[in-house]
KOLGU-737155 format. One record per residue (C-alpha): x, y, z; residue number from 1. Coordinates in steps of 0.2 Angstrom, whole numbers, padded with zeros to 4 digits, always signed. Each point is the difference from the previous one (the first is absolute). Example, Ala and Ser with C-alpha at 12.3 -4.5 7.8 and 13.67 -1.06 7.14 Angstrom:
REM residues 2
<rec u="+0062" v="-0022" w="+0039" pos="1"/>
<rec u="+0006" v="+0017" w="-0003" pos="2"/>
***
This chain:
REM residues 258
<rec u="+0038" v="+0075" w="+0258" pos="1"/>
<rec u="-0007" v="-0011" w="+0014" pos="2"/>
<rec u="+0011" v="-0014" w="+0007" pos="3"/>
<rec u="-0010" v="-0016" w="-0003" pos="4"/>
<rec u="+0013" v="-0011" w="+0010" pos="5"/>
<rec u="-0007" v="-0008" w="+0015" pos="6"/>
<rec u="+0014" v="-0009" w="+0009" pos="7"/>
<rec u="-0011" v="-0007" w="+0013" pos="8"/>
<rec u="-0013" v="-0009" w="-0011" pos="9"/>
<rec u="+0011" v="-0016" w="-0002" pos="10"/>
<rec u="-0001" v="-0003" w="+0019" pos="11"/>
<rec u="-0019" v="-0001" w="+0000" pos="12"/>
<rec u="-0009" v="-0017" w="+0002" pos="13"/>
<rec u="-0018" v="+0005" w="-0004" pos="14"/>
<rec u="-0010" v="-0015" w="-0004" pos="15"/>
<rec u="+0013" v="-0013" w="+0004" pos="16"/>
<rec u="-0002" v="-0014" w="+0013" pos="17"/>
<rec u="+0014" v="-0002" w="+0012" pos="18"/>
<rec u="+0003" v="-0015" w="+0013" pos="19"/>
<rec u="+0011" v="+0003" w="+0015" pos="20"/>
<rec u="+0006" v="-0014" w="+0010" pos="21"/>
<rec u="+0005" v="+0002" w="+0018" pos="22"/>
<rec u="-0011" v="+0015" w="+0001" pos="23"/>
<rec u="-0005" v="-0001" w="+0018" pos="24"/>
<rec u="+0013" v="+0011" w="+0006" pos="25"/>
<rec u="+0017" v="+0009" w="-0004" pos="26"/>
<rec u="+0005" v="+0001" w="-0018" pos="27"/>
<rec u="-0015" v="-0009" w="-0007" pos="28"/>
<rec u="-0013" v="+0011" w="+0009" pos="29"/>
<rec u="+0009" v="+0015" w="-0006" pos="30"/>
<rec u="+0001" v="-0006" w="-0018" pos="31"/>
<rec u="-0018" v="-0004" w="-0001" pos="32"/>
<rec u="-0005" v="+0017" w="+0005" pos="33"/>
<rec u="+0013" v="+0008" w="-0012" pos="34"/>
<rec u="-0006" v="-0010" w="-0015" pos="35"/>
<rec u="-0018" v="+0004" w="+0004" pos="36"/>
<rec u="+0005" v="+0019" w="+0001" pos="37"/>
<rec u="+0007" v="-0002" w="-0017" pos="38"/>
<rec u="-0017" v="-0006" w="-0007" pos="39"/>
<rec u="+0002" v="-0019" w="+0001" pos="40"/>
<rec u="-0014" v="-0012" w="+0007" pos="41"/>
<rec u="+0009" v="-0009" w="+0014" pos="42"/>
<rec u="-0002" v="-0018" w="+0007" pos="43"/>
<rec u="+0011" v="-0004" w="+0015" pos="44"/>
<rec u="+0004" v="-0017" w="+0008" pos="45"/>
<rec u="+0009" v="-0006" w="+0016" pos="46"/>
<rec u="-0004" v="-0012" w="+0013" pos="47"/>
<rec u="-0008" v="+0012" w="+0013" pos="48"/>
<rec u="-0017" v="+0004" w="-0006" pos="49"/>
<rec u="-0003" v="+0013" w="+0013" pos="50"/>
<rec u="+0015" v="+0010" w="-0005" pos="51"/>
<rec u="-0005" v="-0001" w="-0018" pos="52"/>
<rec u="-0017" v="+0007" w="+0004" pos="53"/>
<rec u="+0008" v="+0015" w="+0008" pos="54"/>
<rec u="+0010" v="+0003" w="-0016" pos="55"/>
<rec u="-0014" v="-0002" w="-0012" pos="56"/>
<rec u="-0011" v="+0012" w="+0011" pos="57"/>
<rec u="+0012" v="+0014" w="-0006" pos="58"/>
<rec u="-0001" v="-0005" w="-0018" pos="59"/>
<rec u="-0015" v="+0004" w="-0011" pos="60"/>
<rec u="-0005" v="-0016" w="-0008" pos="61"/>
<rec u="+0013" v="-0010" w="+0008" pos="62"/>
<rec u="-0002" v="-0019" w="+0002" pos="63"/>
<rec u="+0008" v="-0012" w="+0013" pos="64"/>
<rec u="+0004" v="-0018" w="-0004" pos="65"/>
<rec u="+0007" v="-0008" w="+0016" pos="66"/>
<rec u="+0013" v="-0013" w="-0005" pos="67"/>
<rec u="+0015" v="-0010" w="+0007" pos="68"/>
<rec u="+0012" v="+0001" w="-0015" pos="69"/>
<rec u="+0010" v="-0014" w="+0008" pos="70"/>
<rec u="-0014" v="-0012" w="-0005" pos="71"/>
<rec u="-0001" v="-0004" w="-0019" pos="72"/>
<rec u="-0018" v="-0004" w="+0001" pos="73"/>
<rec u="-0004" v="+0017" w="+0008" pos="74"/>
<rec u="+0011" v="+0009" w="-0013" pos="75"/>
<rec u="-0009" v="-0009" w="-0014" pos="76"/>
<rec u="-0017" v="+0005" w="+0007" pos="77"/>
<rec u="+0006" v="+0018" w="+0003" pos="78"/>
<rec u="+0005" v="+0002" w="-0019" pos="79"/>
<rec u="-0017" v="-0008" w="-0005" pos="80"/>
<rec u="-0010" v="+0011" w="+0011" pos="81"/>
<rec u="+0009" v="+0016" w="-0005" pos="82"/>
<rec u="-0002" v="-0004" w="-0019" pos="83"/>
<rec u="-0018" v="-0005" w="+0003" pos="84"/>
<rec u="-0003" v="+0017" w="+0008" pos="85"/>
<rec u="+0010" v="+0011" w="-0012" pos="86"/>
<rec u="+0003" v="-0010" w="-0015" pos="87"/>
<rec u="+0018" v="+0004" w="+0000" pos="88"/>
<rec u="+0014" v="+0007" w="+0010" pos="89"/>
<rec u="+0011" v="+0014" w="-0008" pos="90"/>
<rec u="+0012" v="+0002" w="+0014" pos="91"/>
<rec u="+0006" v="-0013" w="+0012" pos="92"/>
<rec u="+0010" v="+0006" w="+0015" pos="93"/>
<rec u="+0009" v="-0015" w="+0008" pos="94"/>
<rec u="+0003" v="+0007" w="+0017" pos="95"/>
<rec u="-0004" v="-0013" w="+0013" pos="96"/>
<rec u="+0016" v="-0006" w="+0010" pos="97"/>
<rec u="+0007" v="-0008" w="+0016" pos="98"/>
<rec u="+0016" v="+0001" w="+0009" pos="99"/>
<rec u="+0009" v="-0014" w="+0009" pos="100"/>
<rec u="+0011" v="+0013" w="+0010" pos="101"/>
<rec u="+0007" v="-0002" w="+0013" pos="102"/>
<rec u="+0003" v="-0018" w="-0004" pos="103"/>
<rec u="+0018" v="-0005" w="-0003" pos="104"/>
<rec u="+0003" v="-0011" w="-0015" pos="105"/>
<rec u="+0008" v="-0015" w="+0010" pos="106"/>
<rec u="-0014" v="+0000" w="+0012" pos="107"/>
<rec u="-0015" v="+0003" w="-0012" pos="108"/>
<rec u="-0010" v="-0015" w="-0005" pos="109"/>
<rec u="-0003" v="-0005" w="-0018" pos="110"/>
<rec u="-0019" v="+0002" w="+0004" pos="111"/>
<rec u="+0002" v="+0018" w="+0005" pos="112"/>
<rec u="+0011" v="+0004" w="-0015" pos="113"/>
<rec u="-0013" v="-0008" w="-0012" pos="114"/>
<rec u="-0014" v="+0010" w="+0008" pos="115"/>
<rec u="+0008" v="+0017" w="-0004" pos="116"/>
<rec u="+0005" v="-0006" w="-0018" pos="117"/>
<rec u="-0018" v="-0006" w="-0002" pos="118"/>
<rec u="-0007" v="+0018" w="+0002" pos="119"/>
<rec u="+0014" v="+0011" w="-0006" pos="120"/>
<rec u="+0004" v="-0010" w="-0016" pos="121"/>
<rec u="-0011" v="-0014" w="-0004" pos="122"/>
<rec u="-0016" v="+0010" w="+0002" pos="123"/>
<rec u="+0007" v="+0013" w="-0011" pos="124"/>
<rec u="+0002" v="-0012" w="-0014" pos="125"/>
<rec u="-0016" v="-0009" w="+0003" pos="126"/>
<rec u="-0011" v="+0015" w="+0000" pos="127"/>
<rec u="+0009" v="+0008" w="-0014" pos="128"/>
<rec u="-0002" v="-0015" w="-0011" pos="129"/>
<rec u="-0019" v="-0001" w="+0004" pos="130"/>
<rec u="-0003" v="+0018" w="-0005" pos="131"/>
<rec u="+0012" v="+0001" w="-0014" pos="132"/>
<rec u="-0011" v="-0010" w="-0013" pos="133"/>
<rec u="-0014" v="+0013" w="-0001" pos="134"/>
<rec u="+0014" v="+0014" w="-0001" pos="135"/>
<rec u="+0008" v="-0009" w="-0014" pos="136"/>
<rec u="-0017" v="-0003" w="-0009" pos="137"/>
<rec u="-0003" v="+0019" w="+0001" pos="138"/>
<rec u="+0018" v="+0005" w="-0004" pos="139"/>
<rec u="+0002" v="+0011" w="+0015" pos="140"/>
<rec u="+0004" v="-0002" w="+0018" pos="141"/>
<rec u="+0012" v="+0005" w="+0014" pos="142"/>
<rec u="+0008" v="-0010" w="+0014" pos="143"/>
<rec u="+0010" v="+0009" w="+0014" pos="144"/>
<rec u="+0009" v="-0011" w="+0012" pos="145"/>
<rec u="+0005" v="+0007" w="+0017" pos="146"/>
<rec u="+0018" v="-0006" w="+0003" pos="147"/>
<rec u="+0012" v="+0007" w="+0013" pos="148"/>
<rec u="+0017" v="+0009" w="+0001" pos="149"/>
<rec u="+0005" v="-0017" w="+0007" pos="150"/>
<rec u="-0003" v="-0008" w="-0017" pos="151"/>
<rec u="+0016" v="+0008" w="-0005" pos="152"/>
<rec u="+0010" v="+0001" w="+0016" pos="153"/>
<rec u="+0001" v="-0010" w="+0016" pos="154"/>
<rec u="-0010" v="+0005" w="+0015" pos="155"/>
<rec u="+0014" v="-0002" w="+0013" pos="156"/>
<rec u="+0000" v="+0003" w="+0015" pos="157"/>
<rec u="-0018" v="-0005" w="-0002" pos="158"/>
<rec u="-0003" v="-0019" w="-0003" pos="159"/>
<rec u="-0013" v="-0005" w="-0012" pos="160"/>
<rec u="+0006" v="-0013" w="-0013" pos="161"/>
<rec u="-0017" v="-0004" w="-0007" pos="162"/>
<rec u="-0005" v="+0018" w="-0002" pos="163"/>
<rec u="+0016" v="+0005" w="-0009" pos="164"/>
<rec u="+0000" v="-0016" w="-0011" pos="165"/>
<rec u="-0018" v="+0002" w="-0005" pos="166"/>
<rec u="+0001" v="+0018" w="-0004" pos="167"/>
<rec u="+0016" v="-0003" w="-0010" pos="168"/>
<rec u="-0010" v="-0013" w="-0009" pos="169"/>
<rec u="-0014" v="+0013" w="-0003" pos="170"/>
<rec u="+0012" v="+0011" w="-0009" pos="171"/>
<rec u="+0005" v="-0014" w="-0011" pos="172"/>
<rec u="-0018" v="-0006" w="-0003" pos="173"/>
<rec u="-0004" v="+0018" w="-0005" pos="174"/>
<rec u="+0013" v="+0000" w="-0014" pos="175"/>
<rec u="-0005" v="-0017" w="-0006" pos="176"/>
<rec u="-0019" v="+0003" w="-0001" pos="177"/>
<rec u="+0003" v="+0017" w="-0008" pos="178"/>
<rec u="+0010" v="-0009" w="-0014" pos="179"/>
<rec u="-0013" v="-0013" w="-0002" pos="180"/>
<rec u="-0015" v="+0012" w="-0001" pos="181"/>
<rec u="+0008" v="+0015" w="-0008" pos="182"/>
<rec u="-0006" v="-0004" w="-0018" pos="183"/>
<rec u="-0017" v="-0003" w="+0007" pos="184"/>
<rec u="-0003" v="+0017" w="+0007" pos="185"/>
<rec u="+0003" v="-0004" w="+0018" pos="186"/>
<rec u="+0013" v="+0010" w="+0010" pos="187"/>
<rec u="+0008" v="-0007" w="+0016" pos="188"/>
<rec u="+0011" v="+0011" w="+0012" pos="189"/>
<rec u="+0004" v="+0000" w="+0018" pos="190"/>
<rec u="+0002" v="+0013" w="+0014" pos="191"/>
<rec u="+0014" v="-0003" w="+0012" pos="192"/>
<rec u="-0003" v="+0011" w="+0016" pos="193"/>
<rec u="+0013" v="+0004" w="+0013" pos="194"/>
<rec u="-0005" v="+0002" w="+0018" pos="195"/>
<rec u="-0017" v="+0006" w="+0003" pos="196"/>
<rec u="-0010" v="-0001" w="+0016" pos="197"/>
<rec u="-0014" v="-0014" w="-0002" pos="198"/>
<rec u="-0006" v="-0015" w="+0009" pos="199"/>
<rec u="+0014" v="-0010" w="-0006" pos="200"/>
<rec u="+0013" v="+0012" w="+0006" pos="201"/>
<rec u="-0009" v="+0006" w="+0016" pos="202"/>
<rec u="+0012" v="-0008" w="+0012" pos="203"/>
<rec u="+0015" v="+0009" w="-0008" pos="204"/>
<rec u="-0009" v="+0017" w="+0001" pos="205"/>
<rec u="-0004" v="-0003" w="+0018" pos="206"/>
<rec u="+0018" v="-0002" w="+0004" pos="207"/>
<rec u="+0011" v="+0016" w="+0001" pos="208"/>
<rec u="+0016" v="-0009" w="-0004" pos="209"/>
<rec u="-0008" v="-0008" w="-0016" pos="210"/>
<rec u="-0007" v="+0017" w="-0005" pos="211"/>
<rec u="+0017" v="+0008" w="+0002" pos="212"/>
<rec u="+0008" v="-0015" w="-0010" pos="213"/>
<rec u="-0013" v="+0004" w="-0015" pos="214"/>
<rec u="+0004" v="+0018" w="+0001" pos="215"/>
<rec u="+0019" v="-0003" w="+0001" pos="216"/>
<rec u="+0000" v="-0011" w="-0015" pos="217"/>
<rec u="-0012" v="+0008" w="-0011" pos="218"/>
<rec u="+0008" v="+0014" w="-0011" pos="219"/>
<rec u="-0015" v="+0011" w="+0002" pos="220"/>
<rec u="+0002" v="-0002" w="+0018" pos="221"/>
<rec u="-0018" v="-0006" w="+0004" pos="222"/>
<rec u="-0013" v="-0014" w="-0003" pos="223"/>
<rec u="-0012" v="+0003" w="-0014" pos="224"/>
<rec u="-0018" v="+0006" w="+0003" pos="225"/>
<rec u="-0014" v="-0009" w="-0009" pos="226"/>
<rec u="-0005" v="+0014" w="-0012" pos="227"/>
<rec u="+0017" v="-0001" w="-0007" pos="228"/>
<rec u="-0005" v="-0016" w="-0008" pos="229"/>
<rec u="-0015" v="+0008" w="-0009" pos="230"/>
<rec u="+0010" v="+0006" w="-0015" pos="231"/>
<rec u="+0009" v="-0016" w="-0003" pos="232"/>
<rec u="-0017" v="-0010" w="+0001" pos="233"/>
<rec u="-0009" v="+0011" w="-0012" pos="234"/>
<rec u="+0014" v="+0001" w="-0012" pos="235"/>
<rec u="+0001" v="-0019" w="-0002" pos="236"/>
<rec u="-0019" v="-0003" w="+0001" pos="237"/>
<rec u="-0004" v="+0012" w="-0013" pos="238"/>
<rec u="+0003" v="+0005" w="-0018" pos="239"/>
<rec u="+0014" v="+0012" w="+0006" pos="240"/>
<rec u="+0011" v="-0015" w="+0000" pos="241"/>
<rec u="-0006" v="-0008" w="-0017" pos="242"/>
<rec u="+0018" v="-0003" w="-0006" pos="243"/>
<rec u="+0006" v="-0007" w="+0016" pos="244"/>
<rec u="+0000" v="-0019" w="+0004" pos="245"/>
<rec u="+0011" v="-0012" w="+0009" pos="246"/>
<rec u="+0007" v="+0013" w="+0012" pos="247"/>
<rec u="+0001" v="+0002" w="+0018" pos="248"/>
<rec u="-0002" v="+0018" w="+0007" pos="249"/>
<rec u="+0009" v="+0003" w="+0016" pos="250"/>
<rec u="-0008" v="+0012" w="+0013" pos="251"/>
<rec u="+0013" v="-0002" w="+0013" pos="252"/>
<rec u="+0007" v="+0017" w="+0005" pos="253"/>
<rec u="+0017" v="-0005" w="-0008" pos="254"/>
<rec u="+0002" v="-0016" w="+0010" pos="255"/>
<rec u="+0007" v="-0010" w="-0015" pos="256"/>
<rec u="+0011" v="+0014" w="-0007" pos="257"/>
<rec u="+0012" v="-0001" w="+0015" pos="258"/>
***
């Protein structure tokens, strides 16, 4: 008797449209390539058009939509342009983010705090709400928000109050949107990465003491490598997680288990 079970089929994204924000480097660039490899038609957005062009050059059929998500008018145009191009978005990856480190809270201006929250939290809500109605109308859609290990624990000795507050709020927003849209066929989950080397953490990885601190405080004894997020991304973006919503999946080397 042949075995007809295919445990990998649920992870495929053939024929689906995915939009990845913050895709000019780091997590976002990797996510775009992984989703495309799983069969999705991928649109990418970020502020740096030249970087986006380099990413879509590696993706068959990829399209770049430069946008500053801190601006509501540009976010609204992004949503309209992507929907006009594809007709729908099946998978939204809210990855764009900023850090206010190494600012100390008592020295940080309200304007700096707001600028981080605008991208890390407000843009997540705004873009999600713009793309949700077509998902709801079709009875199917997936939103994956990129939070952080510091959505669950403080970042000390790093100092980044706005980043920590905004990422914590992303986890709460993920739960709330999941509950509001669950009966409408739209699932909302989050990934909370630990320490990975990207543009946002480059200064830490250029410092031997900081790298030693990461290795000392991570139970697995090292920082993460970008391919180690692939499985979490595909799980949450695909039908493999069809009975999962409102959750935050930690990919942190055991950081929060301490």
